[in-house]
Every structure is written in C-alpha cells, then in structure tokens.
ZADRENVEX-90711 format. One record per residue: residue number from 1; residue in three letters; y, z, x of N, C-alpha, C in turn. Coordinates in steps of 0.001 Angstrom, whole numbers. Layout:
SITE   seq   type   n_north      n_up    n_east   ca_north     ca_up   ca_east   c_north      c_up    c_east
SITE   NUM    ala         Y         Z         X          Y         Z         X         Y         Z         X
...
***
This chain:
SITE   seq   type   n_north      n_up    n_east   ca_north     ca_up   ca_east   c_north      c_up    c_east
SITE     1    unk    -70617     75255     43655     -70487     76597     43061    -69989     77583     44123
SITE     2    unk    -69011     78413     43768     -68482     79388     44701    -69459     80521     44922
SITE     3    unk    -69494     81013     46135     -70276     82211     46434    -69624     83400     45751
SITE     4    unk    -70426     84248     45088     -69844     85377     44359    -69123     86317     45300
SITE     5    unk    -69490     86303     46593     -68820     87182     47546    -67412     86711     47866
SITE     6    unk    -67087     85454     47469     -65751     84925     47711    -64775     85322     46610
SITE     7    unk    -65284     85923     45549     -64417     86303     44441    -63381     87314     44893
SITE     8    unk    -62148     87089     44481     -61076     87991     44852    -61180     89294     44072
SITE     9    unk    -60783     90378     44733     -60760     91668     44058    -59598     91705     43076
SITE    10    unk    -59860     92240     41893     -58831     92376     40865    -58299     93804     40902
SITE    11    unk    -57023     94005     41228     -56465     95367     41247    -56499     95989     39857
SITE    12    unk    -56901     97250     39779     -57001     97937     38488    -56752     99422     38674
SITE    13    unk    -56395    100084     37581     -56151    101524     37592    -56809    102165     36390
SITE    14    unk    -57203    103407     36540     -57740    104177     35425    -57310    105629     35579
SITE    15    unk    -57239    106355     34470     -56684    107708     34492    -57604    108694     33783
SITE    16    unk    -57875    109800     34453     -58558    110923     33822    -57474    111842     33269
SITE    17    unk    -57218    111744     31977     -56205    112570     31318    -56895    113851     30855
SITE    18    unk    -56452    114987     31359     -57186    116229     31115    -56304    117289     30474
SITE    19    unk    -56974    118250     29817     -56289    119408     29262    -57303    120558     29179
SITE    20    unk    -56795    121776     29108     -57661    122939     28959    -58172    123038     27530
SITE    21    unk    -59353    123628     27379     -59933    123858     26060    -60804    125105     26131
SITE    22    unk    -61385    125491     25004     -62186    126713     24945    -63376    126661     25894
SITE    23    unk    -63916    125457     26109     -65078    125321     26998    -64680    125104     28448
SITE    24    unk    -63378    125152     28731     -62897    125038     30104    -61948    123878     30314
SITE    25    unk    -62462    122668     30215     -61649    121485     30462    -62199    120334     29632
SITE    26    unk    -61320    119461     29186     -61769    118263     28497    -60929    117079     28943
SITE    27    unk    -61510    115903     28821     -60882    114672     29283    -60845    113682     28129
SITE    28    unk    -59776    112886     28076     -59634    111894     27006    -60369    110620     27401
SITE    29    unk    -61233    110139     26498     -62008    108934     26761    -61972    108022     25536
SITE    30    unk    -62146    106737     25796     -62124    105745     24723    -63408    104931     24751
SITE    31    unk    -63754    104385     23595     -64917    103500     23477    -64419    102061     23501
SITE    32    unk    -64900    101298     24467     -64458     99917     24617    -65010     99033     23493
SITE    33    unk    -64185     98086     23053     -64603     97123     22035    -65806     96329     22551
SITE    34    unk    -66745     96013     21671     -67971     95346     22103    -67735     93919     22583
SITE    35    unk    -66555     93349     22271     -66268     91979     22701    -65492     91933     24018
SITE    36    unk    -65142     93088     24580     -64479     93123     25876    -65488     92723     26944
SITE    37    unk    -65039     91927     27939     -65991     91391     28916    -66433     92410     29948
SITE    38    unk    -65714     93519     30117     -66122     94533     31081    -66401     95845     30355
SITE    39    unk    -67591     96387     30576     -67993     97685     30007    -67897     97704     28488
SITE    40    unk    -68303     96628     27853     -68226     96560     26391    -69064     97661     25757
SITE    41    unk    -68473     98341     24776     -69162     99400     24052    -69317    100709     24801
SITE    42    unk    -68815    100786     26013     -69000    101985     26826    -67896    103011     26586
SITE    43    unk    -68220    104269     26863     -67234    105345     26840    -66598    105402     28224
SITE    44    unk    -65291    105185     28299     -64605    105066     29585    -63289    105848     29568
SITE    45    unk    -62703    105986     30735     -61349    106517     30844    -60369    105378     30554
SITE    46    unk    -59195    105668     29995     -58202    104606     29795    -57867    103929     31122
SITE    47    unk    -57739    102617     31080     -57415    101899     32309    -57506    100403     32124
SITE    48    unk    -57117     99674     33162     -57168     98220     33096    -56565     97589     34334
SITE    49    unk    -56398     96286     34271     -55888     95521     35405    -54411     95830     35678
SITE    50    unk    -54017     95685     36924     -52608     95750     37294    -51977     94415     36911
SITE    51    unk    -50946     94456     36066     -50273     93237     35626    -49236     92789     36648
SITE    52    unk    -48875     91514     36583     -47841     90994     37483    -46539     91776     37342
SITE    53    unk    -46193     92157     36096     -44944     92888     35871    -44945     94281     36497
SITE    54    unk    -46135     94809     36786     -46216     96134     37397    -45742     96123     38846
SITE    55    unk    -45596     94929     39420     -45132     94789     40807    -43615     94647     40902
SITE    56    unk    -42927     94656     39773     -41474     94462     39756    -40785     95507     40637
SITE    57    unk    -40103     95056     41683     -39455     95979     42625    -38345     96792     41979
SITE    58    unk    -37797     96304     40878     -36729     97047     40200    -37243     98353     39604
SITE    59    unk    -38563     98473     39464     -39143     99712     38945    -38950    100880     39903
SITE    60    unk    -38599    100593     41154     -38342    101665     42126    -37269    102622     41632
SITE    61    unk    -36369    102121     40806     -35277    102949     40287    -35662    103723     39032
SITE    62    unk    -36910    103562     38599     -37341    104197     37346    -38650    104974     37519
SITE    63    unk    -38847    105519     38715     -40024    106349     38985    -39560    107685     39548
SITE    64    unk    -40381    108707     39344     -39973    110066     39724    -40126    110337     41206
SITE    65    unk    -40961    109575     41902     -41150    109768     43337    -40669    108533     44075
SITE    66    unk    -39794    108736     45034     -39213    107616     45766    -39955    107319     47067
SITE    67    unk    -40901    108181     47442     -41591    108008     48716    -43025    107528     48549
SITE    68    unk    -43363    107005     47367     -44707    106475     47145    -44955    105253     48028
SITE    69    unk    -46180    105084     48460     -46579    103884     49178    -46283    102675     48292
SITE    70    unk    -45478    101749     48791     -45062    100608     47979    -46249     99751     47552
SITE    71    unk    -47313     99754     48345     -48488     98973     47987    -49266     99623     46842
SITE    72    unk    -49135    100949     46719     -49888    101665     45696    -49080    101930     44427
SITE    73    unk    -47744    101796     44510     -46916    102065     43338    -47309    101213     42136
SITE    74    unk    -47608     99910     42288     -48031     99128     41113    -49283     99685     40446
SITE    75    unk    -50183    100315     41222     -51368    100929     40632    -50969    102107     39743
SITE    76    unk    -49987    102885     40197     -49528    104016     39377    -48800    103522     38129
SITE    77    unk    -47987    102485     38291     -47300    101916     37125    -48327    101419     36113
SITE    78    unk    -49363    100737     36596     -50418    100250     35702    -51138    101404     35029
SITE    79    unk    -51380    102481     35773     -52063    103648     35209    -51248    104258     34074
SITE    80    unk    -49937    104351     34264     -49061    104897     33227    -49010    103956     32026
SITE    81    unk    -48915    102668     32292     -48874    101685     31201    -50172    101706     30395
SITE    82    unk    -51313    101731     31082     -52601    101725     30387    -52812    103019     29603
SITE    83    unk    -52346    104140     30130     -52455    105406     29397    -51666    105338     28096
SITE    84    unk    -50489    104730     28170     -49657    104572     26980    -50287    103568     26017
SITE    85    unk    -50735    102452     26561     -51282    101370     25742    -52589    101778     25067
SITE    86    unk    -53496    102380     25811     -54839    102656     25295    -54989    104054     24704
SITE    87    unk    -54141    105002     25137     -54331    106397     24712    -53122    106986     24004
SITE    88    unk    -52002    106264     23966     -50757    106782     23392    -50327    108076     24076
SITE    89    unk    -50573    108142     25371     -50115    109238     26224    -49159    108618     27240
SITE    90    unk    -47937    109147     27305     -46934    108535     28165    -46424    109546     29195
SITE    91    unk    -46638    109205     30449     -46136    110031     31544    -44741    109529     31911
SITE    92    unk    -43730    110111     31258     -42351    109679     31464    -41390    110783     31056
SITE    93    unk    -40227    110775     31675     -39146    111705     31355    -37953    110913     30848
SITE    94    unk    -37115    111550     30034     -35804    110991     29804    -35086    110987     31143
SITE    95    unk    -34417    109905     31464     -33833    109751     32796    -32944    110940     33145
SITE    96    unk    -33085    111412     34377     -32351    112562     34917    -32831    113898     34349
SITE    97    unk    -33949    113897     33656     -34568    115131     33199    -35934    115281     33867
SITE    98    unk    -36402    116512     34043     -37682    116754     34695    -38819    116981     33705
SITE    99    unk    -38468    117249     32452     -39488    117541     31452    -39992    116260     30799
SITE   100    unk    -41328    116180     30630     -41918    115003     29996    -41397    114844     28568
SITE   101    unk    -41261    113590     28130     -40776    113343     26772    -41695    114012     25757
SITE   102    unk    -41130    114484     24654     -41921    115205     23657    -42548    114235     22652
SITE   103    unk    -43340    114784     21749     -44079    113963     20789    -43153    113206     19841
SITE   104    unk    -42006    113803     19506     -41055    113136     18614    -40490    111887     19284
SITE   105    unk    -40121    112035     20539     -39593    110884     21282    -40691    109827     21455
SITE   106    unk    -41915    110265     21645     -43034    109335     21806    -43174    108430     20583
SITE   107    unk    -42955    108986     19398     -43061    108203     18166    -42050    107059     18124
SITE   108    unk    -40925    107254     18796     -39888    106238     18806    -40293    105002     19609
SITE   109    unk    -41372    105141     20390     -41788    104050     21258    -42946    103237     20679
SITE   110    unk    -43202    103380     19389     -44326    102675     18766    -44238    101173     18986
SITE   111    unk    -43021    100626     18879     -42868     99178     19038    -43192     98729     20461
SITE   112    unk    -42904     99596     21435     -43227     99258     22814    -44735     99252     23038
SITE   113    unk    -45424    100194     22427     -46874    100205     22559    -47474     98928     21971
SITE   114    unk    -46925     98483     20846     -47394     97243     20237    -47135     96057     21156
SITE   115    unk    -45991     96059     21831     -45691     94979     22768    -46710     94936     23897
SITE   116    unk    -47027     96098     24456     -47992     96136     25544    -49377     95724     25072
SITE   117    unk    -49748     96137     23876     -51050     95736     23338    -51116     94236     23082
SITE   118    unk    -49973     93636     22805     -49904     92195     22580    -49619     91417     23867
SITE   119    unk    -49626     92140     24996     -49450     91540     26324    -48089     90866     26505
SITE   120    unk    -47053     91392     25859     -45716     90845     26067    -44694     91939     26371
SITE   121    unk    -45177     93063     26924     -44283     94142     27305    -44063     94174     28807
SITE   122    unk    -42983     94741     29224     -42634     94890     30636    -42240     96333     30888
SITE   123    unk    -42829     96953     31894     -42510     98349     32194    -41063     98507     32642
SITE   124    unk    -40533     97508     33338     -39123     97580     33728    -38221     97542     32501
SITE   125    unk    -38468     96608     31601     -37656     96527     30390    -37772     97798     29560
SITE   126    unk    -38974     98338     29482     -39221     99576     28748    -38374    100708     29318
SITE   127    unk    -38433    100891     30628     -37692    101976     31268    -36184    101775     31156
SITE   128    unk    -35733    100553     31383     -34289    100268     31334    -33738    100443     29928
SITE   129    unk    -34414     99871     28943     -33890     99888     27581    -33930    101276     26957
SITE   130    unk    -34939    102083     27324     -35088    103415     26740    -34542    104519     27642
SITE   131    unk    -34043    104131     28807     -33440    105085     29749    -34421    106215     30107
SITE   132    unk    -35622    105804     30535     -36644    106771     30916    -37068    106544     32369
SITE   133    unk    -37689    107553     32929     -38242    107497     34281    -39735    107780     34198
SITE   134    unk    -40535    106950     34830     -41978    107146     34799    -42387    108249     35781
SITE   135    unk    -43223    109164     35287     -43588    110362     36055    -44750    110070     37001
SITE   136    unk    -44467    109284     38022     -45516    108914     38972    -46038    110122     39747
SITE   137    unk    -45226    111175     39851     -45680    112363     40571    -46741    113138     39798
SITE   138    unk    -46896    112849     38502     -47924    113520     37699    -49318    112964     37955
SITE   139    unk    -49388    111785     38545     -50666    111127     38782    -51172    111466     40185
SITE   140    unk    -52302    112160     40237     -52893    112577     41502    -54093    111669     41799
SITE   141    unk    -54164    111082     43003     -55333    110249     43329    -56632    111034     43185
SITE   142    unk    -57615    110416     42543     -58891    111084     42278    -60069    110353     42920
SITE   143    unk    -60017    109023     42930     -61114    108241     43499    -60644    106806     43722
SITE   144    unk    -61417    106086     44516     -61139    104675     44780    -62474    103939     44837
SITE   145    unk    -62698    103064     43865     -63960    102337     43760    -63729    100835     43822
SITE   146    unk    -64620    100143     44521     -64610     98686     44575    -65956     98182     44070
SITE   147    unk    -65923     97244     43147     -67135     96709     42546    -68042     96098     43619
SITE   148    unk    -69353     96294     43501     -70292     95743     44488    -70154     94237     44668
SITE   149    unk    -70515     93765     45844     -70339     92361     46182    -71200     91427     45344
SITE   150    unk    -72311     91923     44781     -73187     91019     44034    -72661     90698     42655
SITE   151    unk    -71548     91340     42240     -71029     91130     40897    -70095     89928     40836
SITE   152    unk    -70152     89144     39750     -69306     87953     39631    -67829     88278     39438
SITE   153    unk    -67520     89447     38877     -66127     89883     38725    -65995     91230     39417
SITE   154    unk    -65058     91319     40373     -64955     92522     41189    -63568     93150     41046
SITE   155    unk    -63558     94480     40925     -62322     95233     40747    -62090     96183     41920
SITE   156    unk    -60841     96301     42301     -60388     97304     43260    -59651     98353     42435
SITE   157    unk    -60360     99433     42086     -59861    100370     41078    -59451    101697     41684
SITE   158    unk    -58217    102089     41387     -57699    103405     41768    -57829    104333     40567
SITE   159    unk    -58524    105444     40771     -58651    106469     39734    -57592    107541     39985
SITE   160    unk    -56910    107949     38924     -55941    109042     38998    -56334    110126     37998
SITE   161    unk    -55879    111345     38276     -56077    112446     37336    -54708    113011     36996
SITE   162    unk    -54501    113369     35737     -53194    113864     35297    -53365    114777     34092
SITE   163    unk    -52507    115769     34015     -52516    116697     32879    -51811    116048     31696
SITE   164    unk    -52429    116103     30537     -51823    115527     29340    -50512    116239     29021
SITE   165    unk    -49432    115509     28777     -48164    116144     28393    -48313    116886     27065
SITE   166    unk    -47571    117964     26909     -47605    118732     25659    -47272    117835     24470
SITE   167    unk    -48072    117945     23419     -47815    117192     22199    -48351    115776     22188
SITE   168    unk    -48866    115308     23321     -49448    113966     23386    -50945    114113     23131
SITE   169    unk    -51350    113886     21889     -52710    114194     21464    -53723    113098     21771
SITE   170    unk    -53248    111907     22089     -54156    110809     22405    -54608    110054     21170
SITE   171    unk    -54578    108731     21236     -55005    107891     20117    -55359    106519     20659
SITE   172    unk    -56591    106046     20384     -57013    104732     20864    -56188    103639     20193
SITE   173    unk    -56165    102456     20830     -55270    101395     20351    -55844    100572     19207
SITE   174    unk    -57161    100649     18955     -57759     99896     17865    -58033     98446     18191
SITE   175    unk    -57731     98016     19412     -58002     96632     19815    -59010     96625     20973
SITE   176    unk    -58547     96921     22175     -59474     96993     23306    -60394     98202     23194
SITE   177    unk    -59909     99261     22577     -60739    100450     22348    -60807    100729     20851
SITE   178    unk    -61996    101117     20382     -62216    101263     18938    -62444    102711     18521
SITE   179    unk    -62517    103605     19475     -62688    105020     19156    -62232    105821     20362
SITE   180    unk    -61999    107117     20163     -61563    107969     21266    -61990    109399     21009
SITE   181    unk    -62007    110179     22084     -62471    111560     21965    -61960    112377     23148
SITE   182    unk    -61602    113629     22863     -61415    114620     23911    -62771    115299     24089
SITE   183    unk    -63292    115313     25291     -64650    115806     25480    -64789    116522     26820
SITE   184    unk    -65563    117601     26808     -65888    118290     28050    -66750    117362     28910
SITE   185    unk    -66475    117246     30206     -67242    116328     31058    -68749    116554     30988
SITE   186    unk    -69175    117811     30932     -70609    118098     30871    -71213    117630     29556
SITE   187    unk    -70449    117753     28472     -70934    117270     27175    -71071    115742     27192
SITE   188    unk    -70108    115067     27803     -70180    113606     27892    -71396    113175     28699
SITE   189    unk    -71663    113896     29785     -72812    113570     30626    -74127    113809     29891
SITE   190    unk    -74217    114919     29186     -75432    115187     28415    -75663    114125     27348
SITE   191    unk    -74567    113674     26709     -74688    112600     25721    -75217    111325     26374
SITE   192    unk    -74780    111079     27600     -75257    109905     28329    -76745    110026     28630
SITE   193    unk    -77160    111189     29145     -78563    111373     29524    -79493    111365     28313
SITE   194    unk    -78956    111745     27156     -79750    111713     25924    -79611    110381     25195
SITE   195    unk    -78922    109425     25844     -78725    108070     25310    -77926    108054     24008
SITE   196    unk    -77070    109046     23828     -76195    109056     22667    -74936    108235     22930
SITE   197    unk    -74568    108108     24217     -73391    107339     24606    -73731    106468     25807
SITE   198    unk    -73066    105317     25874     -73207    104431     27022    -72067    104724     27993
SITE   199    unk    -72404    105212     29168     -71408    105524     30184    -71792    104804     31470
SITE   200    unk    -70906    103953     31965     -71217    103143     33131    -71211    103982     34410
SITE   201    unk    -71820    103440     35434     -72080    104150     36680    -70845    104823     37296
SITE   202    unk    -69738    104119     37545     -68578    104787     38152    -68016    105894     37265
SITE   203    unk    -67974    105654     35957     -67474    106673     35023    -68355    107908     35078
SITE   204    unk    -69653    107697     35079     -70586    108832     35090    -70411    109685     36341
SITE   205    unk    -70314    109034     37493     -70182    109817     38721    -68845    110546     38791
SITE   206    unk    -67802    109947     38241     -66513    110639     38245    -66460    111747     37200
SITE   207    unk    -67237    111622     36135     -67394    112748     35210    -68126    113900     35897
SITE   208    unk    -69147    113565     36689     -69861    114603     37424    -68928    115302     38410
SITE   209    unk    -68088    114522     39070     -67120    115090     40005    -66137    115999     39272
SITE   210    unk    -65637    115560     38121     -64696    116358     37339    -65361    117621     36805
SITE   211    unk    -66640    117540     36471     -67341    118674     35866    -67470    119863     36812
SITE   212    unk    -67193    119649     38100     -67255    120753     39058    -66067    121697     38919
SITE   213    unk    -65033    121273     38213     -63842    122097     38000    -63924    122785     36641
SITE   214    unk    -63525    124046     36591     -63630    124827     35362    -62326    124891     34579
SITE   215    unk    -61244    124397     35168     -59950    124423     34485    -59105    123252     34966
SITE   216    unk    -58038    122994     34228     -57112    121934     34608    -56514    122204     35978
SITE   217    unk    -56055    123428     36209     -55441    123758     37497    -56414    123548     38644
SITE   218    unk    -57669    123953     38428     -58666    123777     39483    -58923    122303     39754
SITE   219    unk    -58977    121500     38695     -59215    120067     38851    -58079    119402     39626
SITE   220    unk    -56847    119760     39298     -55693    119177     39987    -55658    119627     41449
SITE   221    unk    -55891    120895     41685     -55881    121408     43063    -56984    120769     43895
SITE   222    unk    -58155    120603     43305     -59251    119953     44022    -58908    118517     44378
SITE   223    unk    -58257    117811     43441     -57875    116421     43692    -56838    116331     44813
SITE   224    unk    -55901    117259     44828     -54862    117248     45860    -55447    117495     47249
SITE   225    unk    -56509    118279     47310     -57138    118598     48600    -58162    117558     49032
SITE   226    unk    -58580    116725     48101     -59672    115793     48361    -59242    114678     49308
SITE   227    unk    -60152    114302     50179     -59955    113138     51039    -60643    111954     50374
SITE   228    unk    -59847    111043     49834     -60402    109945     49052    -61112    108939     49965
SITE   229    unk    -62396    108757     49717     -63207    107784     50444    -63482    106603     49520
SITE   230    unk    -63190    105396     49985     -63450    104218     49171    -64948    104042     48946
SITE   231    unk    -65317    103828     47697     -66719    103675     47314    -66990    102229     46910
SITE   232    unk    -67852    101575     47659     -68367    100261     47287    -69885    100370     47243
SITE   233    unk    -70463    100543     46060     -71921    100697     45966    -72656     99507     46572
SITE   234    unk    -73774     99798     47219     -74603     98742     47796    -76047     98939     47340
SITE   235    unk    -76819     97882     47407     -78236     97940     47057    -79062     97996     48332
SITE   236    unk    -79913     98989     48411     -80849     99112     49521    -82264     98873     49003
SITE   237    unk    -83044     98149     49794     -84418     97853     49395    -85388     98367     50450
SITE   238    unk    -86473     98968     49994     -87558     99364     50877    -88874     99217     50128
SITE   239    unk    -89960     99745     50687     -91282     99582     50076    -91373    100237     48703
SITE   240    unk    -90456    101187     48417     -90486    101895     47137    -89667    101208     46054
SITE   241    unk    -88911    100176     46429     -88122     99463     45440    -86679     99259     45860
SITE   242    unk    -85821     99001     44877     -84394     98776     45114    -83596     99968     44611
SITE   243    unk    -82602    100370     45401     -81833    101560     45080    -80337    101274     45220
SITE   244    unk    -79557    101854     44319     -78099    101777     44416    -77613    103003     45163
SITE   245    unk    -76809    102791     46199     -76330    103898     47024    -74814    103813     47197
SITE   246    unk    -74211    104954     47510     -72792    105019     47843    -72651    105918     49075
SITE   247    unk    -71491    105890     49758     -71317    106727     50948    -71544    108206     50656
SITE   248    unk    -72272    108885     51534     -72585    110292     51323    -71349    111181     51437
SITE   249    unk    -70324    110710     52172     -69129    111536     52366    -68056    111274     51309
SITE   250    unk    -68412    110565     50224     -67419    110203     49210    -67173    111310     48194
SITE   251    unk    -67973    112394     48261     -67737    113526     47369    -68594    113551     46121
SITE   252    unk    -69639    112706     46063     -70499    112647     44882    -71928    113113     45177
SITE   253    unk    -72146    113605     46368     -73488    114003     46751    -74273    112831     47310
SITE   254    unk    -75552    113025     47465     -76436    111994     48002    -76940    111134     46853
SITE   255    unk    -76307    109976     46652     -76632    109104     45524    -77532    107957     45992
SITE   256    unk    -78740    107949     45475     -79688    106859     45753    -80548    106708     44499
SITE   257    unk    -80112    105803     43614     -80714    105721     42290    -81524    104442     42116
SITE   258    unk    -82771    104556     41672     -83613    103372     41463    -82997    102423     40438
SITE   259    unk    -82884    101178     40799     -82266    100211     39895    -83085    100020     38622
SITE   260    unk    -84400    100150     38719     -85211     99949     37516    -85030    101062     36502
SITE   261    unk    -84399    102179     36905     -84137    103269     35970    -82729    103222     35398
SITE   262    unk    -81829    102508     36062     -80428    102605     35666    -79808    101296     35226
SITE   263    unk    -80582    100227     35137     -80013     98961     34681    -80597     98549     33346
SITE   264    unk    -79855     97730     32652     -80366     97136     31426    -81354     96047     31800
SITE   265    unk    -82212     95606     30882     -83173     94552     31202    -82469     93293     31695
SITE   266    unk    -83101     92607     32634     -82538     91365     33146    -81883     91577     34496
SITE   267    unk    -80861     90788     34783     -80189     90859     36070    -79470     92185     36229
SITE   268    unk    -79218     92540     37487     -78516     93781     37779    -77159     93789     37091
SITE   269    unk    -76878     94825     36353     -75616     94926     35618    -74900     96202     36006
SITE   270    unk    -73974     96076     36938     -73214     97231     37409    -72436     97873     36277
SITE   271    unk    -72058     97093     35275     -71235     97607     34180    -72038     98370     33147
SITE   272    unk    -73358     98443     33313     -74164     99180     32343    -75124    100153     33011
SITE   273    unk    -74781    100565     34236     -75648    101496     34947    -75550    102886     34348
SITE   274    unk    -76681    103425     33903     -76736    104783     33398    -77946    105474     33981
SITE   275    unk    -78001    106764     33847     -79132    107515     34388    -79530    108609     33423
SITE   276    unk    -80517    108363     32568     -80881    109332     31535    -81955    110316     31982
SITE   277    unk    -81991    110652     33268     -83105    111458     33758    -82740    112892     34094
SITE   278    unk    -81497    113295     33920     -81151    114679     34207    -80065    115146     33264
SITE   279    unk    -79862    116452     33201     -78869    117037     32315    -77908    117903     33119
SITE   280    unk    -76666    117953     32675     -75681    118865     33238    -75626    120085     32342
SITE   281    unk    -75836    121268     32884     -75851    122484     32061    -74813    123469     32567
***
C-alpha cells in the first residue's frame, strides 16, 4: 500500500466571481452534486482540476497578458474554463478587442459549454474557432492552498478573484453542480454557522477573507496588494486535543480549530470541515 504522503498533488483552480450589490458585495457560488468525490453537497466557488489541454502552449496566442508566469498560465486557463463550464461566466474578449464579450455573444457558445461539461472541449480550439482571447488579466491571485498531507487525494489549488462581466448572470451546469446563488460572503458564513449550508474549511476561510471588503473595487485592490502565502493546514496535538492550524502570516488570522468541533463523525475529513460556533455580523 502506498503511503498517503506519496500522493501527487493535483493542480486545480477556483474563482471568486464577484459583483456589487445593495449589501456591498456578493460572490457566485455553486452547490456540488452529492455524487462528486470532492466536497459533495457543499457550497463552493466554481473550480476544478487543471486539464492536460490547459497546458497547450498554443494558448499563448489567445490570452490577454503575454508576461504571465508560464508555470501559472495553465491555472488561469483552467480557472476561466471552469468559470464558463460551472457558472456560465466567460472571461474573454473578441480577438483584438478590450471589452469582455456580451451576453448575446455568450449565448452563441452554448455548444462549447456542453463540450466542456462532457469533457471533450479544448480551450485552444474554442479560442481559435471563435476568434476570442481569454482575459487572463481579469483574474487576480487571491489565495494558494495545498491539501493537508494526511488526505488520500491532495490538490494544489490557486484561488483567483475576478469581477463578473456585465450581463453574465451566472448559471450552474446541472451536472457537477446542482444549484447556484449570488450571496453576500457574510450571509454565506452565517448560513454555515447556523448549519443551513455545508461549506468546507478552505471555502469558509476565503469567504471570511473576502468579507473584509465592502465593495468590488476594495476586494480587487486588496487582492492586488496581498502577499500570497501558501497554506497547507497541519494538525497539532497537545494535552487539550487535536487542532487544525494554518500559517499565521497567511492573512486569515490566528487559526487553531479543534478537530472535534469541525469534522464529521469518523476519520478526519478535510473536505467537510465547518465551524458552527461563531457568526459574522
């Protein structure tokens, strides 16, 4: 039997798609299908694994920023693809234009969304055939999380934040996600603490981080100024019990949460960590 620590990290991306609202700011979230092997039934940000096709070097000619780190560009491509696939939000311009495609043009891409949902789409083919450029400059790094070593499946996940394009209202795909909502981060957190919604540990902490911003502009500016610290949660044990901790300089405050309060019954489940003991007001 292989040691779980030998498991390779799976590259993944997720996106906090945000817009202004009467209560300040809201983020688009989806409810994962209960049969999905990761975070089943949870309220999450759109996202998923980086596909092999996302590494296609020919995509360099179909992105808005030419100076992106080549190692990180596939993460941005995956983030854009997953936003389109899971949320029907597409960060792209008609080639040689600076303005994001409008809602009418988005409707023309329904067949491409179906291809991606059926796992037979290619971002290069999409860009080439539709003569579009992916707006990689719209995606601002927000966080970087790596699944704890004790987990059998581990992800190296890049979180991005981006403003929803005008007219892109968001719509779950009906396969991997079964519901969706635009929600104020504080409302989502309160729903979690009142056990109305299942929100996993990384999602919850990034909602708390987002909730510190009162507007879209503030959230984007904060992300641009932020020094991204990689977060790999670890378990610490002492006479008082076992605690999940993350680096104090990662921007989430001093996190030391008792495992007996934040896990489901049975073995430690990083994908179902919640904390129903406080409220965001």
